[in-house]
C-alpha positions, 0 to 999 in steps of 0.5 A: 097668530104671534100674540097667541103663540107668545101667550102659549109659550108664557103659559107653558113656562109658567105652568110646567113648574107648577105641574112639576110641583103637583106631580111630585107631591103625588108620587112616592119618594122612591119614584121622585128620586129615581131617573124614571120620570112619570109625567102622568102617574098611574096612581095618586099617592097621598101619604105625603099630604097625610104626613105633613098634616099629621100632628107632631110633624117636624115642620108645623105646616098645619099650624102655619096655615091656620096662623096665616089664615088668621093673620091674612084675614085680620090684615085684609080687614084692617087695611079695608077699614083704614084705606076706604076713608083715605081713598075717599078723601083722596078721590073726592075732597080738595086736600092740599098736597093730594098728588104729593101724598099719592106719590109718596105712598107709591114711592114706598114700593121703590125702596127695599123692604129691609129698610123698614123691617129692622127699625120696625122690629126694634120698635116692636121689641121696645113695645113688647109686641114682638112675636105676636099676631098684632105685630105681623098685622101691623107690619103687613098693613103698613106695607099693603095700605098704599096699594090698597088705597090705590085700588079703592081710589081707582074704583071711587074715581069711576063713580059718578059724582052726581049721586053723591052731590044729590045726597049732600043736597038732601043733607047727608054728611061725608060719613053718611055718603060713604055709608049709604051711597059709596059702600054699595057702589064700590063693593067690587073694589072692596072685595078686590082690596080684601083679596089683594091684601089677603094674598099679599099677606099670605105670600110674605116671607121675610117679615114673619121670618124676622118678627116671629119665633114661636108663631109659625107662619106657612111660608116660614114653616115651608122653608124649615124643610131645608133645615132637616137632615134628610129632606123629604122631597115629596113632603116638601112638595105636598107642603108647598101645594097646601101653602099655594092652594088658598092663593090659587083658589082665590086667583081662579075664582076671582080672576076677572075681578083681579084682572080688572084691578090690574088693568084699572090704570090702563085707561087713565 
């Protein structure tokens, strides 16, 4: 009973701010700023969503969401292409210093992000690729790849080696084993890796804030509401809901798979 009670408390604490955000996005500005709080609105006011999605809005949320979709999708694809062979090598091959490499990748997340961002920005400027999709994808992939390798390696570790050994006895190379044996068996891990890379790219704020000026990203565009003279709370809430929506849908649809990945190391 204590476990269920604690879970209920955690759920309420997490759900209330989200419900408040959703409620604010569907209420007129006059109601939002009044003291008459309505926890169950009588009507759904959609003008805030129409305003923030209208062409020429002062805060380019629509452009930012589209750019975020492009950058996050490219980042997830690049991470999978690089991480899959790396995870296979760390899981199956006898590499000298393999444990040291795994430890080095994990240790990246113990360091502040700004340690890497400033040198990367200076390097990208010297290469002439600053303020481009390519610079964002390259930066995102650098931060996400260690986690991506860990996810895929966890799935590969659980596969029986006998199937791969039988394929090698039939004359398959490592690349053929990966293509014909590994890829079909590790599809859930590939999907999980793509989802996590997409979400981590989508929610990043500091990197696009530093790396871009002309390219609008949804998280940075959302922060632009604070720089306007008269903050429209309802429009800001609507923009936040639109920015949150893709991640929320992925979390809901693939909840079981995401939970499986997060708990993957519990039994190791």
